[in-house]
N, C-alpha and C positions, 0 to 999 in steps of 0.2 A: 196281520193280514196274511192269509194263506196264499200259496203259490198260484193256485188256480184262479184266484181273484186278482192277481197282480196285472199291471198294465202290460208288461213285456210278454206275459203268457197270453193275454188276450190278443195282442198284436201278432204274436207268432201263430196262434190258432187261426186268426183272421186271414193272414197271408197264406197259410197252408190251405185253408178252405178255398180261397180265391184261386190258388194255383191248381188245385184238384178240379175245380169247376171249369177252369180254362182248358185243362187237358181233356176233360170229358166233352166239352163243347167242340174242341178240335177233332176228337175221334168221331163224334156224331156228324159233324159237317163233312169230314173225310169219307165216312161210310155212306152217307145218304146222297151227297151232292157231287162227289168226285167223279163218279161214272158219267153223269150228265155233262159235267164240265169237260171231261176228257173227250167224250164223243163229239161235243161241239167243237173242240179244238181240232180233232182229227178231220171233222167235216171241212173245216176251213182249210186245213192242210191239203186235203184232196182237191178242193176247188183251186187253190193256188197252184198245186202241182199240175193239174189239168191245163191251166192257162200257160204255165211255163213250157210244158211238153208241146202244146199246140204251137207256141211261138217258135220253139227250137226246130220243130219239124218243118214249119213254113220257111224258116231261114235256110235250113238244109236243102229243101226242095228247090228254092230259087238260087242256091249256090252261094249264099252270104257266108255260110260257115262250112267247114269241111267235116268229114266223118269223125275224125278224132275229137274235134271241138264238140260235135254233137254228143258223142259218147261221154265226154268229160262232163258236159252239162247235165246229162241224164244221171250220171253217177252222183253228182252233187244233189240232185233232187231226191234220189232214192236213199242216199246215205243220210242226208239231213233230216228226213222225215220217217225213215225206216219203212218206206213203202216199196212194194214190188211192182214193177211196171212192165207191161208187154204191149207192143204195137204190132198189129196184124194187118197184112195187106188184104185186098178184096178177095184173093184166091186162098186165103187162110194160111198163106206163108208168113213166117215170122220176120218182121222188119227189124224189131229191136226187142230184147228181153233182158231184164236185169236178174231174173231168177235162174237157177240151174235146172230144176226139174220143169222144163217147159211143157212136156206132155201132160203132166198133172194139171197145170194151169189151163192148158187148152181144153182138157176134159171138163174142168170146172166151168170154164166160160161157155162151152157148148151146152152143158147141163142148164146153165142159167138161161141161155137163149132158148133151148128146147122147152123150158118151163114158161117161156113167153113173158119173161119179166119186162123186156123192153116194149112189147106190144101193148101192155096195160091190161091184158086179160086177167091177170092175177095181181092187182095193184098193191095190195097190202101184205098178204101173207100167202106163201106157197112153200111147203116143206121147210118151214122155219125161216122163211125169208120175209124181211120187213123193209119196206121202202122208207127211206129217211128223207132224201132230197130228190126232187125231180126238176131238171133244167131242160132247156131247149135241145142241147147236144149231148147231155149225159144225165145219168141217175146214180144215186148212191144208195146202197142197200146194207142192211145188217143181216148176216146169214149165220145161222147156227148149224154146225156140222155135227150131227149126232154120232157119227162114226169116229170122228176125231175128238169129240167132246170139246169142240173149240168154236169160238165166235169170231167172225171176220167182218170187216168193213170192206165193201167192194164198190168200185166205180166202173161203169160200163158206158162208153160213149163213142161218138164219131168225131174224128178230127176234121179240120177244115178241108184237107186235101182228099177226104173220103176214106182214109184208113180208120181202123177201129183201135181204140185204146182200152186196156184192161188194167186196173190198179187194185191191189189188195193189201190188207193190213190185219194182222192177227191182234185181237183185243182181249183174249182170255188172260193174258199175263198181267193186264192192268188190275184185274180183280185180286190177283195174288199180291201184286204190288201194294194195293190198298190194305190188305190184311197185314202184310209185312210192315207197311208204314204205320198202321195203327199200333202194332206191338212196339215198334220203335218209339212212337210218340208216348206210349204208356211208360216205357222204361225211362225215356228222357224226361218226361213230365214228372214222374215220381222223384227222380233225382233232383230236378230243378225245384220241385215243391219242398223237398227236404232241405236243400241248400237255402232256398228262400226262407223257410221257417227258421233255420239256424241263424241266418243273417238277420231276420226280423227279431229273433230272440236277443241277439247281441245288440242290435239297434235299440230294441225295447229297454235293455239294461242301461244303455247310454241315456235314453230319454227318462227312464224311471228314476235314475240316480238323483237328479235335482228335485224331482217330485217327492222322493222319499225325504230328502233334506228339508223341503218345505213342510212335509207332514210332521217331521220331528220338531221343526221350529214352531208350527202351530200348536202341537201338544205342550211344548214348554210355555208358550204364551198362555195357553189355557190354565197352566199351573202358576201363572203370574211370574214366570221366570223370563225376564226381558233382556238377559245378558246375551243370549244366543242370537246370532246373525246369519243371514244367508250370504255365503262368501264366494259363490261361483261368479265368474265374469261373463257368463252366458249373455249374449245380446238378443236372444230370441224372446218370445212372449213369456217363457218360463222365467228368464232372467228379469224381465220387467216386473213379473209377479213377485219374485223374490225381493227386489228392491222396494216394491210397494209394501210388502210385509215387514221389511226392515223399518220403513218409515212408520207403519202402523204400530210396530212394537215400541219404537221410541215414543210415539205420541201416546200410546196407552200407558207406558211407564210414567211419563210426565203427568198425564191426567190422573192416574191412580195415586201418584205421589201427592198431587194437589188435593185430591179427595181425602187422602189420609190426613194431610195437614189440616184440611178444613174440618175433618171429623174430630181430630184432636182438639182443635179450637172450639168446636161445638160442644165436645164433652167437657172442656174446661168451663165454657160459658154455662152449661147446664149445672156443672158442679158448683160454680160460683153462685148461680141463681139459687140453687138449693141451700148453699151456705148462707146466702143473704136472707132467704126466707126463714131458715132456722135461726139465724141471728135476730131477725125481726121478731119472731115468736118468743125467742128467749129474752130479748130486750123488753118486750111488752110485759112478759111475765115477771121479770126482775123489777122493772119500774113499778108495776102494780104492787108487787110485794113490798118494795122499799117505801112506797108512798102510803101503803095501807096503814101502817102503824102510826106514823106522825099525823096523818089525817084523822085517824080515830081518836088520838089523844087531843088534838086541837078541837075536834067536834065535841068530845066529851067534856073537856074543861070549859069550852065556850058555852055549852048548854047549861053547865052547872052555874056559871056566872049569870047567864040570862035568867035562870029560875031562882036566883038568890039563894043558892044552896048554903052559902055561908055569909055571915055579916062581919066576920073577923077580918080586919084589914090585912093581917099577915097572910091568912089563907087566900085572900083575894089576890095579893101580890104574888103568891106562889103559883096560883092558877095562871096568872098573866105571864109569869116567867116561863112556865112550861109551854104555853102557846107560842111565845116568841122564840124559844129555843128550838122547838120542833119546826116552826116556820123557817128559821134560819138554816136548819139542816136541809130542809127541802129545797130552799133557794140555792144552797151550796151544791147540792147534788144536781140540780137542773143546770147550773152554770157549767159544772164539770162535764155533764153529758153533752151539752152544746159544744163545748171545746173539743171533746173527744170525737164527736160526730164530724166536726169540720176537718179535723186532722185525718180521720180515716177515709173521708171521701175527697180529699185533696182540695178542699175549698179554703184551707188556711195555709198561706204561703209563709215560708221562712223569711225573716228579716235578718240576714247575716251581718255580723259586726264583730269587731275585735274588742275584747274586754278582759279585765282582770278577774280570773275565776275565784281567787282567794277573797277578793272584796265581796263578790256575790254570796259566797258561802258564809262569810262573817255576817252579812246583812240578814240572811235567812236564820242563822243561829240567834242573832239578837231579837228577831221577831218572835222566835219560839222559846226564848229564855224564860219568860214568866211561866209558861206551861211546864217546862222542864223543872224549874225550881219548885213548883207546886208538887211535883212528883218526886222531888229530891233526886233528880238525875243530873249527873255530871257530864258535860259535853266537852270533849277535847278535840282541838284542831291541830293537825300536824301537816306541815308542808312549807314550801318556799313562800317568800313574801310576795313575789310577783310571777305568776304563771298566767300568761295571756293565751286565750283560746279564740278560735274562729267559729261562732255559732250564733243562734238566736238567743240573746241574753234573757229575754222574758221567759221563754220556754225552758231554758236550762235552770232558771231560778225556780220554776214550778217543779221540775224534776227533783232538785235538791230539797225543796220544801216537802214534797211527797215522801222522799226517802227519810227525811229527818222526823216528820210528824209520825210516820209509820214506826220509826225506831223508838220515839218517845212513848207511843201507845203500847208497845210490846216489850219495853225494857223492864227487866226484873233482875233478881239476884243482886249483883254488885251495883246495878243501876248506873252503868257507864255507857256513854256513846263516844266512839272514836271516829273522827273524820280524817282520813288520810288523803293527801293530794300529792301526786308525784308526776314528774314529766320526764319522758325518756324517748329519744329518737323522734321528736315531733308529735308525740301523743301524750295527752294529759289523762291520768288515771285517777278517778275519784271513787273512794269507797266509804260507806257509812256502816259502821259496826255497832250493834247494841247487844249487851248481855241479856241473857234470857233463854227461854226454851227454843231449841232448833225447830225449823219447819219440817214436818214429815217428808221424807224423800219423795214419796209418791205424789206429794202436793206441789212440789217445786215448779213443775211445768204448767200448773193450772193457775198460779197466783196472778198471772198477767192478764187473765180473762176478766171481762167486765162482770161486776157484781159477785165475783168469787171471793168467799171468805173461809179461811181455815178454821177460825173459832168464831162462829156466828154470835154466840152470847157475849163474848168479850168485845167483839167489834161493835155491838149495839151499845155497849157501855160508853164508849168514847165517840159515838156518832159516826162511825165509819160506814161507808156504803160500797166498798169494793171497786171503786172507779179509779182511785189514785194511781195504782200500779199500771192500769190499762193506759192511762194518760202518759206515764213514763215510757211504756213500750211504743206508743204512737210517736212521741217526740223523738226518741232515739232512732226509730226507723226512718223518720223524716230526715234526720241528720246523717243517716247511713253509718251510724256508729254502733259499737258493741256495748252490751249491757248484760247484767245477769245477777244471780244470787247464789250464795253458797253457805252451807252450814259449818259452824265450828262447834267445838265441844261446849263452849260456854256462851254461845250466842249465834247471831245471824249477821252476815255481811252482804249488803247490796252495793253494786258498783256500776260505773259507766265510764266511757272514754270519750274524749273530744280531740279535735284537731288543734295542735299547738305549734304548727310549723311557723318558721320565721318568715319575714318578708322575702319576696323573690327579687331578682335583679331588676324587674320592671317597677318595683315599688309597690306592687299589689300583693295582697295576701293570697297564698296558694291554698286553694280549697277545691276539692272535687266532690261533686254531689250528683 
């Protein structure tokens, strides 16, 4: 903001302009109306002086006051009003005169009388004479003396006792005084205007300071910086505005923070929705793909049986075995999908219990021993006889089953499977290792996804559908426990952990979920 647009500059210029206008108005009023005001004032002074002189003369005549008192009272009248007074007897002798040059004033009085001012034959103007006031006993005139280049006010009248009074007052000096007064007003007015402008400039600075602070605060608020605050303790309207802006800043900060939080949640919801949509599309695609082959086989062999493509009992039995095997695979996949869906959407609650992990593992090994023997695979179990864990026994059994069947299906080379169970610091660690080809490193993070298969051809051979490890992931995440996979030179190791803490002092199992 430039200086000429600042508040203090505007206030200073406004005060300066007002001061100059006031000076100009005073000069105008002084020039135009002071003469009239002065003459009115002098006319009143003449009238008062006439009344005082008449009263004093009456008191002197009846002996109420002496000569000295009379002169003293006359001097007070002349000195107080700057009026020259002359009282004349009927024989034109001087009764009293306040001026020194009496002859000059006698001559002026005679000229006035000879010009018949009092007679009214020249009522308005005669040789520069203008009648101003006419009363019963006196008249007041404004007389211009061209010889003296001077203007006078004169009063000529008769006293109560018959004497004549003559009063005069020079008024030329008043015009000079007006000119001098105007010059003085100009000088003083300019000085006052400059001082007022400077004072206004300083006052404007005092006023503009909190406004500048508010402006800076507003700019920071526009840049979403809400740490700045109005700190002045001003109790005026500006102070109230500053406090209101502080409240507005705090409210905006809170509101924007809430909006940002809501926006983050909205973005998460949108992202989740997109992921759900993508998962749904992927799920439908994978399910369609997985079901397409068994349905085609079932349909083909069923049509063959219906059309009597063979009469050989062995071929008929083979057709039926294929149909049953493919139907069993579809049934297993659907069950696993339902189980996985319930866990992923939180519809399947954990049934926590304390059980012997070794016994569960032995039961799973026994259930899969026939399949392992068929493939000439040796299964070894290493671990303590009694390791109790706190978990959902059924779901942990399913995890172990998935790990073991996966190991059996991918076991090559020495054809050995080693199951190691250890317990340390309240945590049970279970690992299932099988000899064979390692999983490509770039595939390790993907094997937990539904329907993901590293070797699709081989997976098809043993009826795998890529859901087992997804179930493992869902179960372990439900238990809030760690799990994973790592490659070795001669095989692959899958592992997971469970809570194996002892009983607490209250007699309950300690488990945080």
